[in-house]
Z-matrix of the N, CA and C atoms (Angstrom, degrees):
N
C 1 1.445
C 2 1.527 1 109.02
N 3 1.303 2 117.60 1 131.46
C 4 1.461 3 122.75 2 -178.65
C 5 1.522 4 110.58 3 -77.64
N 6 1.322 5 114.28 4 142.06
C 7 1.464 6 119.15 5 176.01
C 8 1.519 7 108.40 6 -99.03
N 9 1.308 8 115.61 7 140.00
C 10 1.449 9 121.35 8 179.98
C 11 1.519 10 109.56 9 -107.75
N 12 1.309 11 117.63 10 143.58
C 13 1.468 12 119.32 11 178.62
C 14 1.524 13 110.39 12 -65.33
N 15 1.301 14 114.59 13 145.08
C 16 1.456 15 119.87 14 178.44
C 17 1.522 16 108.00 15 -79.86
N 18 1.308 17 116.99 16 125.64
C 19 1.453 18 122.21 17 178.73
C 20 1.519 19 109.14 18 -92.34
N 21 1.291 20 115.95 19 133.78
C 22 1.450 21 121.28 20 177.79
C 23 1.521 22 108.71 21 -91.30
N 24 1.308 23 116.14 22 119.66
C 25 1.460 24 119.92 23 177.26
C 26 1.509 25 109.02 24 -124.20
N 27 1.305 26 115.84 25 149.14
C 28 1.452 27 120.82 26 178.83
C 29 1.514 28 109.36 27 -77.98
N 30 1.304 29 114.96 28 135.40
C 31 1.455 30 119.89 29 174.91
C 32 1.516 31 108.32 30 -85.54
N 33 1.294 32 117.07 31 172.73
C 34 1.455 33 121.25 32 177.62
C 35 1.512 34 111.84 33 -60.53
N 36 1.325 35 116.70 34 -36.81
C 37 1.464 36 121.02 35 179.94
C 38 1.522 37 110.30 36 -66.59
N 39 1.336 38 117.38 37 -44.34
C 40 1.463 39 120.93 38 179.44
C 41 1.523 40 110.88 39 -63.01
N 42 1.325 41 117.13 40 -40.76
C 43 1.460 42 120.29 41 178.88
C 44 1.528 43 110.58 42 -64.18
N 45 1.328 44 116.27 43 -40.31
C 46 1.463 45 120.56 44 178.42
C 47 1.527 46 110.33 45 -62.58
N 48 1.328 47 117.37 46 -44.41
C 49 1.468 48 121.68 47 179.71
C 50 1.525 49 110.94 48 -64.67
N 51 1.323 50 117.73 49 -41.11
C 52 1.464 51 121.54 50 178.33
C 53 1.525 52 110.65 51 -62.99
N 54 1.318 53 116.43 52 -40.75
C 55 1.463 54 120.74 53 -179.85
C 56 1.524 55 110.15 54 -65.84
N 57 1.332 56 117.21 55 -42.78
C 58 1.460 57 121.16 56 179.08
C 59 1.522 58 110.87 57 -65.15
N 60 1.320 59 117.46 58 -41.35
C 61 1.464 60 121.77 59 -179.84
C 62 1.528 61 110.77 60 -66.43
N 63 1.317 62 117.48 61 -36.93
C 64 1.463 63 120.33 62 -177.81
C 65 1.526 64 111.73 63 -66.46
N 66 1.320 65 118.45 64 -23.14
C 67 1.466 66 121.19 65 177.95
C 68 1.516 67 112.14 66 -68.10
N 69 1.331 68 117.33 67 -24.69
C 70 1.466 69 120.19 68 -177.15
C 71 1.532 70 112.46 69 -101.47
N 72 1.306 71 117.55 70 1.72
C 73 1.465 72 120.54 71 -179.95
C 74 1.515 73 110.97 72 -76.27
N 75 1.325 74 114.33 73 144.74
C 76 1.453 75 121.13 74 178.21
C 77 1.520 76 107.62 75 -127.31
N 78 1.326 77 116.96 76 128.91
C 79 1.454 78 121.61 77 178.11
C 80 1.528 79 107.93 78 -89.32
N 81 1.326 80 116.81 79 113.45
C 82 1.468 81 120.45 80 -178.77
C 83 1.529 82 111.65 81 -99.92
N 84 1.310 83 116.19 82 4.54
C 85 1.467 84 122.46 83 171.90
C 86 1.508 85 114.84 84 51.02
N 87 1.314 86 116.14 85 -121.82
C 88 1.461 87 121.50 86 -174.12
C 89 1.530 88 112.70 87 -70.08
N 90 1.328 89 118.20 88 -12.73
C 91 1.467 90 121.34 89 179.85
C 92 1.528 91 112.14 90 -83.52
N 93 1.324 92 117.59 91 -0.10
C 94 1.466 93 121.05 92 -176.10
C 95 1.524 94 112.28 93 -58.49
N 96 1.325 95 117.30 94 -45.70
C 97 1.467 96 120.72 95 -178.99
C 98 1.528 97 110.24 96 -62.76
N 99 1.319 98 116.45 97 -42.92
C 100 1.472 99 120.91 98 178.47
C 101 1.524 100 110.38 99 -62.05
N 102 1.343 101 117.58 100 -39.32
C 103 1.471 102 123.72 101 178.16
C 104 1.531 103 109.74 102 -58.81
N 105 1.337 104 115.39 103 -48.32
C 106 1.478 105 120.37 104 -179.60
C 107 1.528 106 111.38 105 -64.39
N 108 1.316 107 117.94 106 -40.18
C 109 1.465 108 121.39 107 178.70
C 110 1.521 109 110.87 108 -64.27
N 111 1.328 110 117.21 109 -42.79
C 112 1.462 111 121.45 110 177.32
C 113 1.522 112 110.43 111 -62.06
N 114 1.311 113 116.30 112 -43.52
C 115 1.471 114 121.97 113 179.39
C 116 1.527 115 110.58 114 -58.27
N 117 1.316 116 116.22 115 -45.95
C 118 1.467 117 120.87 116 179.99
C 119 1.528 118 111.82 117 -69.45
N 120 1.320 119 116.75 118 -45.91
C 121 1.466 120 121.81 119 -177.09
C 122 1.526 121 111.64 120 -61.35
N 123 1.320 122 117.86 121 -39.72
C 124 1.466 123 121.95 122 -177.92
C 125 1.526 124 112.74 123 -88.63
N 126 1.325 125 117.01 124 -4.54
C 127 1.463 126 120.84 125 179.20
C 128 1.520 127 113.31 126 69.96
N 129 1.320 128 116.37 127 31.34
C 130 1.460 129 121.04 128 179.90
C 131 1.520 130 109.37 129 -84.29
N 132 1.325 131 116.16 130 142.22
C 133 1.460 132 119.86 131 -173.07
C 134 1.523 133 114.66 132 -93.97
N 135 1.322 134 117.94 133 -21.07
C 136 1.463 135 119.07 134 -177.40
C 137 1.523 136 110.48 135 -138.64
N 138 1.314 137 115.72 136 163.82
C 139 1.455 138 120.42 137 176.97
C 140 1.530 139 110.16 138 -65.17
N 141 1.321 140 116.53 139 -32.25
C 142 1.455 141 120.16 140 176.43
C 143 1.514 142 112.28 141 -62.06
N 144 1.327 143 116.27 142 -39.63
C 145 1.473 144 120.70 143 177.68
C 146 1.536 145 110.18 144 -65.31
N 147 1.326 146 117.34 145 -37.45
C 148 1.473 147 120.40 146 177.97
C 149 1.527 148 109.11 147 -64.22
N 150 1.308 149 117.09 148 -44.25
C 151 1.459 150 120.82 149 179.24
C 152 1.523 151 111.39 150 -59.74
N 153 1.342 152 116.80 151 -45.94
C 154 1.458 153 120.29 152 179.51
C 155 1.530 154 110.94 153 -65.42
N 156 1.319 155 117.08 154 -39.33
C 157 1.448 156 121.59 155 177.06
C 158 1.525 157 110.39 156 -57.14
N 159 1.326 158 116.34 157 -46.19
C 160 1.462 159 120.22 158 -178.80
C 161 1.526 160 111.92 159 -69.20
N 162 1.320 161 117.57 160 -36.38
C 163 1.464 162 120.10 161 178.48
C 164 1.510 163 112.58 162 -68.05
N 165 1.327 164 116.96 163 -32.40
C 166 1.461 165 121.52 164 -177.37
C 167 1.522 166 113.34 165 -82.56
N 168 1.313 167 117.50 166 -7.04
C 169 1.473 168 120.34 167 -178.75
C 170 1.502 169 111.45 168 -71.18
């Protein structure tokens, strides 16, 4: 009997979560590299921490 590869498909729940997450995304374009460098330099663990760091400055 032949085995078929398992196809990964998004469920309705995953699609809903992706749609909700995409509403909060921000495209920072050319500043992306600078964002990552700041994150590393300050020892921040998440993008949310970087955002709060910048807001508190």
